[in-house]
N, C-alpha and C positions, 0 to 999 in steps of 0.2 A: 524568572518574568514579573513585569507592577506592571501596571494599566498605574500615567502619570497626567496629572495634572495639570497643562501648564499651562504662562503670566497669564496667555493672551487666551485662556479657558477652556481650551479643545483640551483633546485628550491620547497621548498615546499609548501605546505599548512599548515592550523598553526588554531586551534582550542578551539578559551576557553572559558567560560565563570560560569559567579560563580552563576545564578542562571537558565542556560540551563537544560528540563529533560532529555531532547533527550542525551545531551554528554557522562553522564559514561554509557548508554544502546548504544554508543556509540564505549566507548575505552573496557568497559566490550564485543564488539560483535570482536573488534577486536581482545584482546588477547585471547579467547575462540575460537577463530571459524573461525578467515576470513587468522589468519598467514597461515593456511598447504592448503589456495586456491590462489591460482597461478593468475593474476589479476585483481583478485575485488579489493584486498586492502592490498596497500604497505606501512601499519603501520609501522611510525620512530620511532616514541618516543608518547610513551602515560602516561599522573596518571591521574588520579584518583582523589588522595587528592587535585592538581592541580589542575583540572577539562582543561587539554591542554591535545588534541590530533596534532601531526603531524603527517601526510603523504606527504608522494613525491608524486609533483606535475605531474602531468596527462593530458596531450593537449590533444589541444579536443575539441571541441563547445558543450553544452548541442542541444541534439539533438531534441527539443521543438521548433517547430519553423522555424525549417529547410527545406526545399524536403523530406530527408529519416523520418519521423516523416509519412508520411505517403509512402514506402518504405519497401513490409514482409519482404528482407532481413535484417534488423537493426532487426524486431520483429524475425528472424531465432538466430537471433547472443544473445538479448536480453534474447532472451528463455532458450538459451542454459546455458548463462550466469547463469538461474538463477536459473537452476540446479542444477550446482553444489555449489550451497545456500546448495538449499534443504536438510541439515541431519537432520539424525531421531533427535527428539526427544523422541521416545519412544511414550509412550499410555494416555489418561487422562481421569479421571474417573472425573471430575474436571470443565472442557472443558466448554461443554455446557450450564453447570448453568454459571461458568458465566461471561457467552453473556449470555443468561435469564436473568441476576438480573442484569448487566450490563442493557439491553434493558428494563429494565422497568422502572432504576431511569428515562433512557431518559426517554422516554414514558411520565411519569410523565412531568417531563420539557419543555419538547417539545410542550404537549396538547397545551398551548394557538397556536402556531407554526406552527399545519397544518390544513384541514383542517375536520372537524367531518369525513363525511363518512371517509378521508385518516386514521386517526384518528383509526378509532372506526377498518380499515383495517390490519392498517398494526400489531394488536394489536390483531384481530384473527389471521392473519401470526403466529407472536411467543408466539400463542397456541397451532398452531400445534405441537411443537418442543417439545421434551422431556427431560432432561438428562441421554448422553451413552456417554460409554465406543467412545474417537477420537485420530487416531491417528495425532503426530504433525510431522514440524518439522522445523527448522525453514529461517521462511519470511523474507523479507524485509522492510517492513511491508511501503513504500512508493512506491511503482516498479510500476513507469511510464517516459514518455518522457523527463521529466524532470529531470529526476534522472539518466537521460546518458548520457555517455557523447561519443559523436564518433569524430575519428583521419583515417583518409585515410583508413575511409573502416571500423575501429577495432574499434565494441561499446562495451563499460568500460559499473559499476556499482557505484555511485555514493552515499553517505551520510547515512548511516544505525544506521542512530537516534532513527528508530523504529523498529531498528531489535527486533525480539523478536520467540517464541517463539508460530507456530498455527497453523491450519489446509493451508494445502500448498493453497486450493482455496480463502485465503484471498489476496492472492496475482493478485488475475486476476480483482475481484472486481472493481476495479476505472479504470482501462483499457477499462470492456469491458462497462462500460458506458459513455468511453468516447474515445477514438481511434476507436480501435474495429468498434460500432454501422456500422451497414450498410458498415463495410472491410470485411467482410468474410477471402476474402485473406492476411488478419496481420493477425487474429486473427488465420490464418491452417500455418499460419511459423511459433507464435506465440508459438505454440500447436510441431511446429515440434522440434523447439530448445526446447521446456521438452521435450520432447518425453512423453512423456505423452499424458492420453486420464482419461474425463468426467470418468465414470462407476454412477449407480444411487444414488450408497449412496455420492456419490462429489457431486452434485446437487441438493443431496440435502442437506448440509452442503453449498452449497456456499450460494445456499438464502440466507442461516442463520448469514452468512456474510453479505450479502449482503445489508440485512435489519438492519442487524445493522450497516454499517459502512452509510448506506442511513439517520441514523438515527441520527447518530452521523454530517454530512458534515450541515444536515439544524441545529444542536444549535450550532454545529463551527460554522457557519458563523450569525447565527443570535449575539452572543458575542462577530465579531468582527464588526459586523456591515456593514455584506458585500452588497451591491447597487441586489448578484448576488443569495440575497435569493431562490427566487421564484423562480428559475433555480436553483437553488441545490435541493429541496424538488422533480423536478424531478426524481428521486435517487428515494427517497420509492417510488412515482409512477410507477416505473414503476415491481419497486421489489413484488408488489402485484400488480401489472396489474389493478389499478383506469381501469376504464371506462372514459377514452376523454368527453361522455353525463354526468356521474354527479358529472366532475369535475366543480368548481364555477370560475366566470369570475378571480374573484382573493381567494388566500388559507388564505392569513395574513390576 
């Protein structure tokens, strides 16, 4: 990714990769959905064949690591932007089944990475779900302050390489396990921007999304040799409510 100044004096962002799995998805998201959402995606040029994407440069700094990361107004604005992105994508009869199949694969590969009690608890949790129709929307897929920009008090979203049709609660998981933990005012602000509430069906689907993302996080951390792998395992622990006094001193 490069920031480039054009002959006309304007700055643009150029993304190009011959190997990235996310770039084609980001190009498709820009072309199919984001053009009609002003402020989210200032697309200038894209070529799936050449695997290149050019957008207008957005001024500002990443919210992560700044005082705004802990300010409710930032979350209200981010929630409002996400609400605009959540274009309905129809109802799927296979969405839950796909999650359960993927979870089964993760459970097999992650078994050596999880404490025996935790692996059994996560397995039981997935077993409580059965395929059912789910309403999908367009989701960001990586929604958190590292993909939010702020400039003169205004928030913008960036990086749509994981954008796809999912249940809307999937974009809540990372935030609820990181910035929103112990910060009810931030969660209230986020939901005010979203103009949504979690009903019983949403909460059940959220739990499934949370379980899958927790497993994926453990598997991903192991794959890259993440030194914080034990901390990342806290995600599936919290998802299943694994009792603290049942946890061994090390889960690896």
